[in-house]
PLY file of the C-alpha trace (Angstrom):
ply
format ascii 1.0
element vertex 722
property float x
property float y
property float z
element edge 721
property int vertex1
property int vertex2
end_header
76.23 85.52 91.35
72.54 85.36 90.46
70.87 84.53 87.15
67.70 85.61 85.38
65.73 82.68 86.85
66.65 83.52 90.46
63.63 84.45 92.57
63.72 88.07 93.71
63.09 87.08 97.33
66.55 85.51 97.41
68.15 88.82 96.42
66.04 91.74 97.70
64.27 90.05 100.63
60.75 88.70 101.10
58.99 91.99 101.88
60.26 93.87 98.83
59.85 90.80 96.61
56.21 90.42 97.61
55.53 94.08 96.85
57.21 93.83 93.43
55.25 90.66 92.64
51.82 91.81 93.78
51.82 95.28 92.23
54.14 95.03 89.22
54.09 91.28 88.40
57.86 91.05 88.86
58.93 87.69 90.29
62.45 86.89 89.09
65.74 88.70 88.55
65.00 88.57 84.81
61.61 90.24 85.31
63.24 93.10 87.22
66.07 93.52 84.72
63.47 93.76 81.93
61.51 96.38 83.87
63.19 99.27 82.12
63.16 102.97 83.17
60.45 104.91 81.33
62.52 108.10 81.43
65.62 109.68 83.00
66.11 112.81 85.07
69.36 114.67 84.51
69.89 116.83 87.57
72.38 119.08 85.89
74.15 122.05 87.44
73.32 123.17 90.98
71.07 126.22 90.92
70.98 129.16 93.32
67.52 129.76 94.81
67.50 133.41 93.79
67.81 132.50 90.08
64.99 129.92 89.86
62.61 130.20 86.89
59.14 128.65 86.61
58.85 125.25 84.84
62.62 124.75 85.11
63.98 121.36 86.21
66.48 122.20 88.94
68.68 120.71 91.61
69.46 122.93 94.60
71.50 122.55 97.77
69.83 124.19 100.75
69.21 124.04 104.49
65.80 123.39 106.03
64.63 126.61 107.69
61.19 125.61 108.94
58.58 122.85 108.62
54.79 123.05 109.03
51.83 120.75 108.56
48.16 121.57 107.95
44.96 119.78 106.98
43.50 120.17 103.49
40.28 122.19 103.35
38.18 120.36 100.78
39.26 116.75 101.24
40.86 114.41 103.73
44.59 114.50 104.22
47.36 116.91 105.08
49.94 119.13 103.43
53.55 119.21 104.65
55.49 122.36 103.76
59.20 122.88 104.33
60.95 126.18 103.67
64.60 125.78 102.63
67.27 128.44 102.15
70.73 128.75 100.64
71.42 131.94 102.61
70.35 134.24 99.76
66.91 133.00 98.74
64.10 130.75 99.94
62.04 127.96 98.38
58.98 126.02 99.59
58.84 122.23 99.33
55.29 120.82 99.29
54.22 117.23 100.00
50.63 115.96 100.01
49.71 113.22 102.51
53.35 112.50 103.30
53.65 113.76 106.86
56.25 111.08 107.59
58.82 113.15 105.65
58.92 115.48 108.66
61.44 113.02 110.14
63.90 113.80 107.31
63.20 117.50 106.90
64.24 118.74 110.34
65.27 122.43 110.66
69.04 122.86 110.42
69.59 119.81 108.15
71.16 120.32 104.71
70.31 118.38 101.59
69.83 118.37 97.83
66.39 118.89 96.32
65.48 118.16 92.68
62.23 118.89 90.85
60.25 121.22 88.61
59.80 124.82 89.75
56.21 125.97 90.18
54.45 128.98 91.67
51.75 129.02 94.35
50.46 132.27 95.83
53.37 134.15 94.26
55.94 131.91 95.96
58.38 129.58 94.21
57.89 125.93 95.18
58.83 122.34 94.34
55.92 119.91 94.61
56.99 116.40 95.72
60.68 116.96 94.93
63.22 114.17 95.06
65.76 114.83 97.77
68.78 113.45 99.55
69.69 114.70 103.01
73.36 114.92 104.00
74.49 113.37 107.27
75.69 115.76 109.93
79.30 114.67 109.32
79.10 114.93 105.51
82.34 116.93 105.33
82.55 119.02 102.15
78.82 119.47 101.43
79.53 121.32 98.19
81.57 118.40 96.81
78.89 115.89 97.82
76.23 118.10 96.25
78.06 118.37 92.94
78.49 114.58 92.79
74.77 114.15 93.43
73.90 116.72 90.78
75.91 114.89 88.11
73.88 111.68 88.47
71.30 110.48 85.94
68.22 109.28 87.81
66.16 106.46 86.20
62.41 106.81 86.66
60.62 103.43 86.57
57.01 102.47 85.89
55.89 102.28 89.50
52.85 101.96 91.77
51.63 103.59 94.96
53.02 100.70 97.03
56.27 100.38 95.09
57.64 103.83 94.17
60.36 104.36 91.58
63.08 104.84 94.18
62.36 101.42 95.74
62.59 99.78 92.30
65.88 101.62 91.68
67.22 100.40 95.01
66.24 96.80 94.17
67.87 97.12 90.74
71.10 98.32 92.40
71.15 95.24 94.66
70.56 92.90 91.70
73.16 94.54 89.43
75.84 94.04 92.10
75.21 90.27 92.09
74.18 89.67 88.46
76.28 87.20 86.50
76.87 87.41 82.76
73.47 86.46 81.27
73.21 84.38 78.12
72.63 86.70 75.18
69.76 85.73 72.83
71.33 87.75 70.00
74.09 85.71 68.29
77.59 87.20 68.45
77.82 87.59 64.66
74.60 89.66 64.63
75.87 91.85 67.47
79.05 92.52 65.51
77.25 93.21 62.24
74.81 95.65 63.86
77.42 97.19 66.21
75.35 96.37 69.30
76.60 95.95 72.90
76.19 92.63 74.70
73.26 91.98 77.02
75.13 92.49 80.31
76.59 95.80 79.15
73.19 96.94 77.88
71.42 96.12 81.15
73.94 98.04 83.25
73.77 101.01 80.87
69.97 101.14 80.69
69.55 100.97 84.47
72.62 102.92 85.60
73.92 105.00 82.69
77.15 106.94 83.17
76.01 109.29 80.40
72.60 109.73 78.81
74.03 108.65 75.41
74.85 105.26 76.98
71.22 104.88 78.03
69.96 105.60 74.51
72.43 103.10 73.02
71.34 100.45 75.53
67.69 101.07 74.75
68.38 100.66 71.03
70.07 97.29 71.62
67.26 96.02 73.91
64.64 97.30 71.47
66.39 95.41 68.66
66.45 92.29 70.83
62.66 92.40 71.28
62.18 92.68 67.52
64.77 89.97 66.81
63.25 87.39 69.18
59.77 87.96 67.80
60.93 87.85 64.19
62.84 84.64 64.91
59.64 82.88 65.94
57.79 84.23 62.90
60.64 83.07 60.64
60.43 79.61 62.21
56.71 79.50 61.45
57.33 80.45 57.83
60.01 77.76 57.47
57.76 75.19 59.18
54.84 76.02 56.88
57.03 75.87 53.79
58.17 72.37 54.77
54.62 71.00 54.98
53.11 69.03 52.14
49.95 70.12 50.34
47.95 68.78 47.41
48.24 70.81 44.22
44.92 72.39 43.26
44.75 73.60 39.67
41.57 75.09 38.19
40.15 73.32 35.14
40.25 75.44 31.96
36.65 76.33 31.10
35.62 75.14 34.58
33.92 76.80 37.53
36.20 79.85 37.75
35.73 80.74 34.07
31.96 80.18 34.23
31.70 82.38 37.32
33.66 85.19 35.63
31.20 85.09 32.72
28.13 85.36 34.97
29.40 88.05 37.35
27.24 91.21 37.12
30.38 93.37 37.23
33.86 93.42 35.78
36.77 92.29 37.92
39.19 95.05 38.90
42.84 94.94 37.90
43.73 94.17 41.53
41.27 91.26 41.73
42.67 89.73 38.54
46.29 90.18 39.64
45.68 88.62 43.08
43.62 85.85 41.49
46.60 84.87 39.33
48.95 85.01 42.33
46.68 82.82 44.46
46.07 80.38 41.59
49.83 79.93 41.20
50.26 79.25 44.93
47.38 76.76 45.01
49.18 74.87 42.24
52.18 74.00 44.45
53.09 71.10 46.74
53.41 73.36 49.79
50.48 75.09 51.50
49.70 78.68 50.62
49.67 80.83 53.74
48.49 84.27 52.62
46.85 87.30 54.22
44.56 89.24 51.89
43.93 92.73 53.22
41.78 95.26 51.47
39.64 98.30 51.95
36.01 97.90 52.91
34.18 97.06 49.67
37.32 96.24 47.68
35.93 92.87 46.58
37.89 90.41 48.74
34.98 87.94 48.82
35.03 87.53 45.03
38.79 86.87 45.12
38.21 84.23 47.82
35.31 82.67 45.91
37.40 82.29 42.75
40.11 80.57 44.84
37.52 78.24 46.41
36.11 77.33 43.00
39.62 76.54 41.72
39.98 74.02 44.55
36.52 72.54 43.86
37.48 72.29 40.16
40.49 70.23 41.25
38.28 67.81 43.21
38.72 69.35 46.69
36.59 71.26 49.17
36.89 74.78 50.58
35.78 76.07 54.00
35.01 79.69 54.82
35.23 80.45 58.55
33.30 83.52 59.75
33.36 85.06 63.25
29.57 85.37 63.79
26.42 83.58 62.68
25.11 86.79 61.13
28.22 87.07 58.97
28.23 83.34 58.14
24.61 83.57 56.94
25.44 86.72 54.98
28.35 84.94 53.26
26.13 81.96 52.49
23.50 84.19 50.87
26.00 86.28 48.89
27.97 83.23 47.64
24.85 81.36 46.51
23.56 84.52 44.81
26.85 85.02 42.95
27.04 81.36 41.94
23.37 80.90 40.99
23.00 77.49 39.25
26.68 76.75 40.03
25.69 76.33 43.71
22.85 73.87 42.94
24.47 70.76 41.53
22.13 67.79 41.65
19.14 70.05 42.17
16.43 71.10 39.70
17.90 73.83 37.50
21.40 73.32 38.87
24.55 73.25 36.76
26.12 69.89 35.94
29.63 71.28 36.55
28.60 73.12 39.73
28.82 72.23 43.40
26.82 72.78 46.57
27.31 75.45 49.22
26.62 74.28 52.79
26.06 76.41 55.90
27.02 75.06 59.33
26.39 77.07 62.52
26.00 76.21 66.19
22.28 77.02 66.29
21.20 74.62 63.51
18.58 71.99 64.29
19.65 68.36 64.69
18.13 67.11 61.43
19.54 69.92 59.29
22.92 69.55 60.98
23.10 65.79 60.26
22.22 66.35 56.61
24.84 69.09 56.27
27.52 66.98 57.98
26.78 64.14 55.56
27.09 66.47 52.53
30.46 67.68 53.90
31.70 64.18 54.72
30.96 62.65 51.31
32.16 65.73 49.41
28.82 66.81 47.88
29.28 70.23 49.50
32.27 71.71 47.73
32.07 75.00 49.66
31.27 75.01 53.39
30.48 78.26 55.19
30.40 78.27 58.99
31.32 79.69 62.36
33.41 78.06 65.10
31.10 75.06 64.63
33.38 74.01 61.76
36.16 73.39 64.29
34.27 70.68 66.19
35.65 67.13 66.08
32.56 65.59 64.45
32.93 67.81 61.37
34.81 65.64 58.88
35.65 66.80 55.36
35.99 64.50 52.35
38.98 66.43 50.96
39.60 69.85 52.48
41.90 71.79 50.16
41.46 75.45 51.17
40.59 77.28 54.38
39.42 80.88 54.02
39.31 82.81 57.32
37.29 86.01 57.28
38.27 88.84 59.65
41.56 87.36 60.88
41.67 89.54 64.00
38.78 87.49 65.43
40.53 84.13 65.18
43.66 82.80 66.77
46.40 80.61 65.36
45.07 77.57 67.27
41.58 77.93 65.77
43.00 78.33 62.28
45.27 75.30 62.84
42.35 73.19 64.14
40.49 73.67 60.87
43.64 73.24 58.78
44.28 69.87 60.49
41.05 68.46 59.03
42.66 67.63 55.69
43.46 64.04 54.73
46.55 62.03 53.76
48.83 64.01 56.08
48.80 67.04 53.80
47.74 70.51 54.88
45.12 72.66 53.17
46.03 76.00 51.69
45.09 78.97 53.89
43.77 82.36 52.79
43.10 84.92 55.51
41.00 88.01 54.75
40.80 91.24 56.70
39.15 94.56 55.95
41.15 96.23 58.70
44.10 97.85 56.87
47.41 96.93 58.46
50.45 99.21 58.28
53.54 97.42 57.02
55.43 97.35 60.32
52.43 95.91 62.15
52.00 93.33 59.41
55.67 92.32 59.77
55.30 92.03 63.54
51.80 90.68 64.12
51.14 88.79 60.88
54.74 87.96 60.07
54.09 84.26 59.46
51.81 85.09 56.53
52.61 86.33 53.05
50.68 89.55 52.53
48.65 90.82 49.57
46.78 94.12 49.43
43.64 94.83 47.42
43.40 98.59 47.23
41.26 99.47 44.21
37.50 99.61 44.81
35.13 98.23 42.15
33.73 100.80 39.71
30.26 102.12 40.45
30.72 102.28 44.23
29.13 105.43 45.66
30.83 108.01 47.82
30.04 108.26 51.53
30.04 111.64 53.31
30.81 111.50 57.04
29.89 114.21 59.56
30.40 114.62 63.30
27.13 115.50 65.09
28.22 117.33 68.29
25.06 117.00 70.40
26.95 118.16 73.48
27.21 121.64 71.98
24.24 121.54 69.57
21.49 119.16 70.84
19.08 120.18 68.06
21.42 118.57 65.50
20.10 115.15 66.59
16.53 116.13 65.68
17.78 116.99 62.19
19.54 113.60 62.01
16.24 111.75 62.60
14.56 113.94 59.98
17.29 112.91 57.55
16.61 109.24 58.37
12.97 109.74 57.38
14.03 111.38 54.12
16.25 108.42 53.20
13.47 105.94 53.98
11.03 107.92 51.81
13.51 107.52 48.92
13.30 103.74 49.35
16.70 103.45 51.02
17.81 101.57 54.16
19.30 103.10 57.33
21.46 101.58 60.08
21.41 103.04 63.60
24.30 101.67 65.68
24.47 101.69 69.51
27.27 100.63 71.91
25.13 98.26 74.02
21.99 96.13 73.91
20.19 97.52 76.95
18.70 94.52 78.75
19.42 93.71 82.39
22.50 91.60 81.63
24.08 94.26 79.46
27.29 95.97 80.51
28.00 99.55 79.42
30.98 100.10 77.19
34.06 101.71 78.73
34.33 105.42 78.08
36.23 108.48 79.13
33.05 110.00 80.56
30.89 107.70 82.70
28.34 110.30 83.81
25.78 108.77 81.44
25.26 105.16 80.39
25.89 104.67 76.68
22.93 104.54 74.32
21.32 101.09 74.09
19.60 99.35 71.15
16.40 98.36 72.97
15.95 101.73 74.67
16.65 103.80 71.54
14.44 101.59 69.35
11.49 102.18 71.68
12.16 105.93 71.74
12.33 106.10 67.94
9.17 104.01 67.43
7.10 106.30 69.65
8.88 109.54 68.75
11.06 110.79 65.86
10.50 107.74 63.61
6.93 106.91 64.52
5.26 105.10 61.62
8.57 104.03 60.05
9.28 100.29 59.86
12.01 99.58 62.43
13.65 96.40 63.69
16.45 95.59 66.15
19.47 93.30 65.75
21.94 92.26 68.44
24.13 89.33 69.44
21.77 87.85 72.05
18.93 87.24 69.60
18.27 83.66 68.40
19.83 82.87 65.03
16.49 82.64 63.20
15.43 86.01 64.64
18.69 87.60 63.46
18.21 86.12 60.01
14.60 87.33 59.84
15.61 90.84 60.93
18.29 91.08 58.24
15.97 89.69 55.57
13.23 92.20 56.47
15.77 95.02 56.40
17.17 94.01 53.00
13.65 93.65 51.57
12.59 97.05 52.92
9.80 95.76 55.16
11.65 97.39 58.05
13.96 99.94 56.40
15.55 101.07 59.68
17.75 98.64 61.62
18.82 99.59 65.17
21.77 97.33 65.94
24.95 96.75 67.90
28.27 96.21 66.12
27.03 92.77 65.04
26.64 94.48 61.65
30.30 95.58 61.66
31.63 93.20 59.05
30.40 91.52 55.92
26.77 92.69 55.89
25.98 93.70 52.31
22.77 95.61 51.55
23.20 97.66 48.39
20.27 100.00 49.20
21.69 100.97 52.61
22.52 104.66 52.23
22.73 106.05 55.76
24.22 105.16 59.13
23.79 106.95 62.46
26.36 105.87 65.07
25.30 106.85 68.59
28.03 107.61 71.16
30.50 107.27 68.31
33.38 108.29 70.61
32.99 104.95 72.38
34.22 103.07 69.31
37.74 102.80 67.94
38.83 104.36 64.66
39.09 101.05 62.80
35.71 99.93 64.11
34.06 103.14 62.92
35.67 102.65 59.52
34.34 99.08 59.39
30.84 100.18 60.38
30.81 102.94 57.79
31.72 100.33 55.17
28.21 98.88 55.45
26.77 101.82 53.46
27.51 103.10 49.97
27.98 99.52 48.74
25.83 100.11 45.68
25.40 103.15 43.45
23.47 105.19 46.05
25.57 107.94 47.74
25.81 107.43 51.50
25.97 109.58 54.61
27.39 108.55 57.99
26.63 110.61 61.11
28.93 110.26 64.14
26.83 111.37 67.12
28.87 112.39 70.16
28.90 114.41 73.35
32.71 114.51 73.39
33.92 118.13 73.74
36.10 119.74 71.05
39.90 119.34 71.32
39.68 116.04 73.22
41.34 112.81 72.02
37.89 111.25 71.49
36.77 114.12 69.29
40.05 114.06 67.35
39.41 110.39 66.53
35.98 111.22 65.14
37.32 114.17 63.15
39.93 111.85 61.63
37.24 109.35 60.56
35.11 112.15 59.11
38.12 113.54 57.26
39.06 110.49 55.17
37.85 107.13 53.85
41.42 105.90 53.46
41.56 102.89 55.78
45.37 102.78 55.83
45.55 106.40 56.93
42.97 105.72 59.65
44.81 102.61 60.81
47.85 104.79 61.48
45.70 107.14 63.60
44.16 104.19 65.42
47.39 102.42 66.25
49.23 105.58 67.29
46.60 106.09 70.00
46.81 102.54 71.27
49.30 100.83 73.55
51.67 98.24 72.13
49.88 95.48 74.02
46.66 96.37 72.22
48.38 96.14 68.86
49.72 92.68 69.67
46.49 91.54 71.29
48.08 91.10 74.74
46.15 93.64 76.79
42.76 92.38 75.61
43.47 88.87 76.85
45.16 89.87 80.09
48.61 88.76 78.95
51.77 90.74 79.35
53.11 92.11 76.10
56.62 90.91 75.22
57.39 94.33 73.75
58.46 96.93 76.29
60.72 99.26 74.29
59.82 98.42 70.69
57.00 100.47 69.14
55.82 98.77 65.99
54.48 102.00 64.52
57.69 103.92 65.11
60.66 101.60 64.79
60.31 100.54 61.16
64.02 100.23 60.42
64.72 98.11 63.52
61.93 95.68 62.64
63.16 95.37 59.05
66.74 94.71 60.21
65.60 92.18 62.80
63.42 90.37 60.25
66.37 90.12 57.85
68.78 88.87 60.54
66.29 86.46 62.09
65.46 84.93 58.71
69.15 84.32 58.05
69.69 82.70 61.47
66.64 80.43 61.13
67.56 79.45 57.58
70.91 78.16 58.84
69.58 76.69 62.09
65.79 76.05 61.89
65.61 74.30 65.29
67.95 76.86 66.93
70.07 73.96 68.18
73.20 76.14 67.91
71.46 79.11 69.56
70.10 77.85 72.92
69.81 81.32 74.47
67.74 82.51 71.51
65.54 79.41 71.74
64.96 80.07 75.45
63.98 83.69 74.67
61.56 82.58 71.95
59.94 80.01 74.22
59.60 82.60 76.99
57.76 84.92 74.61
55.51 82.08 73.44
54.67 81.24 77.05
53.64 84.85 77.69
51.66 85.16 74.48
50.22 81.61 74.50
51.78 81.05 71.08
49.16 83.38 69.63
50.24 86.76 68.26
47.21 86.88 66.00
44.64 86.54 68.77
42.58 89.71 69.03
39.57 88.21 70.78
0 1
1 2
2 3
3 4
4 5
5 6
6 7
7 8
8 9
9 10
10 11
11 12
12 13
13 14
14 15
15 16
16 17
17 18
18 19
19 20
20 21
21 22
22 23
23 24
24 25
25 26
26 27
27 28
28 29
29 30
30 31
31 32
32 33
33 34
34 35
35 36
36 37
37 38
38 39
39 40
40 41
41 42
42 43
43 44
44 45
45 46
46 47
47 48
48 49
49 50
50 51
51 52
52 53
53 54
54 55
55 56
56 57
57 58
58 59
59 60
60 61
61 62
62 63
63 64
64 65
65 66
66 67
67 68
68 69
69 70
70 71
71 72
72 73
73 74
74 75
75 76
76 77
77 78
78 79
79 80
80 81
81 82
82 83
83 84
84 85
85 86
86 87
87 88
88 89
89 90
90 91
91 92
92 93
93 94
94 95
95 96
96 97
97 98
98 99
99 100
100 101
101 102
102 103
103 104
104 105
105 106
106 107
107 108
108 109
109 110
110 111
111 112
112 113
113 114
114 115
115 116
116 117
117 118
118 119
119 120
120 121
121 122
122 123
123 124
124 125
125 126
126 127
127 128
128 129
129 130
130 131
131 132
132 133
133 134
134 135
135 136
136 137
137 138
138 139
139 140
140 141
141 142
142 143
143 144
144 145
145 146
146 147
147 148
148 149
149 150
150 151
151 152
152 153
153 154
154 155
155 156
156 157
157 158
158 159
159 160
160 161
161 162
162 163
163 164
164 165
165 166
166 167
167 168
168 169
169 170
170 171
171 172
172 173
173 174
174 175
175 176
176 177
177 178
178 179
179 180
180 181
181 182
182 183
183 184
184 185
185 186
186 187
187 188
188 189
189 190
190 191
191 192
192 193
193 194
194 195
195 196
196 197
197 198
198 199
199 200
200 201
201 202
202 203
203 204
204 205
205 206
206 207
207 208
208 209
209 210
210 211
211 212
212 213
213 214
214 215
215 216
216 217
217 218
218 219
219 220
220 221
221 222
222 223
223 224
224 225
225 226
226 227
227 228
228 229
229 230
230 231
231 232
232 233
233 234
234 235
235 236
236 237
237 238
238 239
239 240
240 241
241 242
242 243
243 244
244 245
245 246
246 247
247 248
248 249
249 250
250 251
251 252
252 253
253 254
254 255
255 256
256 257
257 258
258 259
259 260
260 261
261 262
262 263
263 264
264 265
265 266
266 267
267 268
268 269
269 270
270 271
271 272
272 273
273 274
274 275
275 276
276 277
277 278
278 279
279 280
280 281
281 282
282 283
283 284
284 285
285 286
286 287
287 288
288 289
289 290
290 291
291 292
292 293
293 294
294 295
295 296
296 297
297 298
298 299
299 300
300 301
301 302
302 303
303 304
304 305
305 306
306 307
307 308
308 309
309 310
310 311
311 312
312 313
313 314
314 315
315 316
316 317
317 318
318 319
319 320
320 321
321 322
322 323
323 324
324 325
325 326
326 327
327 328
328 329
329 330
330 331
331 332
332 333
333 334
334 335
335 336
336 337
337 338
338 339
339 340
340 341
341 342
342 343
343 344
344 345
345 346
346 347
347 348
348 349
349 350
350 351
351 352
352 353
353 354
354 355
355 356
356 357
357 358
358 359
359 360
360 361
361 362
362 363
363 364
364 365
365 366
366 367
367 368
368 369
369 370
370 371
371 372
372 373
373 374
374 375
375 376
376 377
377 378
378 379
379 380
380 381
381 382
382 383
383 384
384 385
385 386
386 387
387 388
388 389
389 390
390 391
391 392
392 393
393 394
394 395
395 396
396 397
397 398
398 399
399 400
400 401
401 402
402 403
403 404
404 405
405 406
406 407
407 408
408 409
409 410
410 411
411 412
412 413
413 414
414 415
415 416
416 417
417 418
418 419
419 420
420 421
421 422
422 423
423 424
424 425
425 426
426 427
427 428
428 429
429 430
430 431
431 432
432 433
433 434
434 435
435 436
436 437
437 438
438 439
439 440
440 441
441 442
442 443
443 444
444 445
445 446
446 447
447 448
448 449
449 450
450 451
451 452
452 453
453 454
454 455
455 456
456 457
457 458
458 459
459 460
460 461
461 462
462 463
463 464
464 465
465 466
466 467
467 468
468 469
469 470
470 471
471 472
472 473
473 474
474 475
475 476
476 477
477 478
478 479
479 480
480 481
481 482
482 483
483 484
484 485
485 486
486 487
487 488
488 489
489 490
490 491
491 492
492 493
493 494
494 495
495 496
496 497
497 498
498 499
499 500
500 501
501 502
502 503
503 504
504 505
505 506
506 507
507 508
508 509
509 510
510 511
511 512
512 513
513 514
514 515
515 516
516 517
517 518
518 519
519 520
520 521
521 522
522 523
523 524
524 525
525 526
526 527
527 528
528 529
529 530
530 531
531 532
532 533
533 534
534 535
535 536
536 537
537 538
538 539
539 540
540 541
541 542
542 543
543 544
544 545
545 546
546 547
547 548
548 549
549 550
550 551
551 552
552 553
553 554
554 555
555 556
556 557
557 558
558 559
559 560
560 561
561 562
562 563
563 564
564 565
565 566
566 567
567 568
568 569
569 570
570 571
571 572
572 573
573 574
574 575
575 576
576 577
577 578
578 579
579 580
580 581
581 582
582 583
583 584
584 585
585 586
586 587
587 588
588 589
589 590
590 591
591 592
592 593
593 594
594 595
595 596
596 597
597 598
598 599
599 600
600 601
601 602
602 603
603 604
604 605
605 606
606 607
607 608
608 609
609 610
610 611
611 612
612 613
613 614
614 615
615 616
616 617
617 618
618 619
619 620
620 621
621 622
622 623
623 624
624 625
625 626
626 627
627 628
628 629
629 630
630 631
631 632
632 633
633 634
634 635
635 636
636 637
637 638
638 639
639 640
640 641
641 642
642 643
643 644
644 645
645 646
646 647
647 648
648 649
649 650
650 651
651 652
652 653
653 654
654 655
655 656
656 657
657 658
658 659
659 660
660 661
661 662
662 663
663 664
664 665
665 666
666 667
667 668
668 669
669 670
670 671
671 672
672 673
673 674
674 675
675 676
676 677
677 678
678 679
679 680
680 681
681 682
682 683
683 684
684 685
685 686
686 687
687 688
688 689
689 690
690 691
691 692
692 693
693 694
694 695
695 696
696 697
697 698
698 699
699 700
700 701
701 702
702 703
703 704
704 705
705 706
706 707
707 708
708 709
709 710
710 711
711 712
712 713
713 714
714 715
715 716
716 717
717 718
718 719
719 720
720 721
């Protein structure tokens, strides 16, 4: 008997094992058993050749009448054609570049042929059919044929070097020697959910006696994937709840109340409700661990600022971690503007009850950095805004009480934990994670399941509407000329305009991936030069991209906000957090090269004040293509949750979990987080109950092994999207 850890070479031989490892990353018996069929072929009743209909999936028994081979006219290679007959009708079998099949398909031999009926030059044919030839002494051919026709054929994810039939053959060999594997799902859960055991499920999914057995096996294995993942997330929640934190209670009449009085707008009902919820969690002896998601422009920053001030009121410090220097500087400017004298304690004109806001980035000069580190270390800086520089060892806080992480999808668990570990006295700071990328509930339960989730859905009053239009320059090139005219019109009104491009355009720049690579995507530097000397000649224009020095980025943004250069040609460095109230228009070049959520984020940079906005999605994507459908969806709604559904439905499960972007294998093979809502909810409920009774999984060793295997694949980082 062999187990899941057995190397495949010991079971299927070195040659096959090497092929499975090199092309499909399958190394052990467990890897192969978890390589599930992607579909099944039911051969069904034998069909007479004379009754074949086009597009029908058929299985026929016939004798080879003739075989011929010819070269292809327009490209290298050959076509093998075999004519088979059942005595009443004829059918052509066609194989491209598979001349070796001539050894099997000798005239006079009888066999079974299964495939989809097509037509070529008015003749019925099967292209690349599956077949099984009968030996010359097969006996009752009809009986053998009917047995063959009753089989259910699994079709596996395969490669050119390792076809599905070779995988099926290897699976057969393994199943004959497989012992009873340890089941990660506890017996009581199996009974409660009426699920088969692991061994039964594996046999049924790979070699089903009936198609219903295959579906039942898939359901059980799908549940297992959800259960193992939810078990780890439940363990994280229990672990976090067991940690100690310092209670942080805002002082009545303190910083939070003073800020509310000086805000130039009224807080929304949602902001007040979430503020009360967060204040209550900060005032506990266990660390808050909350995800705050909200639409673009919903006012998450104000909610976070009120939480940070509550901590400062209680004598602690708060850190705001941003993914880019541009965003960190933008946060620093917006926080100091909102706070006014409250951010200038100890300075001329500063408030006596205020604090200081410090900015720490990797590009700061040595002198400024030392001064900032001192302010952080002695506690003079109550609020610290920074990039990954905050994670460095030499950054020491006086009393870190709250970590706010902006744009969670850009930070991993390890980075968040590194900052959280900077608190003193063995306690952990409270953690508030913010994202403007709306997350459907099932994804939140699966990807962000170790966080409590709050949603800020109402947008502050006075926000302007933004109209979005697709500009199909592939069909109507003159539309782009009108777009540049519209840019001029907005500038003449005193407004600001973003022009977004997929790449920078210098020698070290790589083009973005796209469905159509006939043309390199539009670049910032090239387009800026074209606009300066052409359609926007005489209009103040500046560029902004990630390779610019920090001071140059800051200067470009300041000039744009002030109106000195009212047109900013940029990469997606402006995607999040940039807040210019007079920005009324955005032109996104090669918009089909961006994802739905990214387009929604970009569009959120305009219409942030009272000026109505317009967003133009410029594309050469033809109508009725997936790329064009994405753009039409973005143009059709500003509802980020609706768009997130569209976005995730078009992506693979590994993308959703962050696995494919980092080269890791996704642990989910059958579970689709957008589709299997009920399974995820059941698994979350069951996993929570198991972990509550056995937090260390000491009584569930098989489940612990499964969790650790998933963590090894995912590097303990489901939240990593970088």
